[in-house]
C-alpha positions in Angstrom: 150.9 90.8 147.9 147.9 91.0 146.4 147.9 93.7 143.5 144.5 95.0 142.4 143.7 96.8 139.0 141.9 100.4 138.9 138.6 100.6 137.7 138.3 101.4 134.3 135.5 102.0 131.4 137.2 99.7 129.1 136.9 96.3 131.0 133.8 94.2 131.9 132.4 94.0 135.4 131.8 89.8 135.6 134.9 89.2 136.8 134.2 89.5 140.3 136.9 87.0 141.8 139.5 88.3 139.3 139.1 92.3 139.7 136.9 93.2 142.7 137.4 96.9 142.3 135.8 97.1 139.0 132.7 95.1 139.9 132.4 97.8 142.9 132.8 100.2 140.7 129.9 99.1 138.4 127.9 98.4 141.3 128.2 102.0 142.6 127.6 103.4 139.4 124.2 101.4 138.3 123.1 102.2 142.2 123.6 106.0 141.7 122.0 105.8 138.4 119.0 104.4 139.7 118.8 106.8 142.8 118.6 109.7 139.9 116.0 107.8 138.3 114.3 107.5 141.5 114.6 111.4 141.6 112.3 111.9 138.7 109.7 109.2 140.1 109.7 110.7 143.3 107.1 113.5 143.2 104.1 111.1 142.3 105.6 108.2 144.4 103.5 106.9 147.3 104.9 105.8 150.8 106.6 102.5 149.1 108.2 104.5 146.7 109.6 107.0 148.5 111.1 104.4 151.0 112.6 102.8 147.9 114.1 106.0 147.1 115.9 106.2 150.4 117.1 102.4 150.1 118.9 103.1 146.8 120.5 106.4 148.2 121.3 104.6 151.0 123.0 102.1 148.8 124.8 104.3 146.7 126.2 106.1 149.7 127.5 103.1 151.2 129.0 101.7 147.9 130.7 105.1 147.7 132.0 105.3 151.1 133.0 101.6 151.2 134.8 102.6 147.7 136.7 105.4 149.1 137.8 103.2 152.5 139.3 100.2 150.2 141.4 102.8 147.9 142.3 104.7 151.2 143.3 101.2 152.9 144.5 99.4 150.1 145.9 102.4 147.8 149.6 101.2 147.7 148.3 97.9 145.8 146.1 99.6 143.5 148.1 100.0 140.3 
């Protein structure tokens, strides 16, 4: 049985094959921050900027939901 390490702030995110939960958490945080940054530009955005904003929000939400599913399904194998 494979054991996964819980994501933390003291490890690098570049070991996708050895540490997939860490890389997924960094991607989740990055997309959430991109969405927050897009909120600042949203009042002056055209239709393309608005679409990019919603794509980033959907990407962040999908990463969050996916992480919750992984933690629920593999919770006993995460240390």
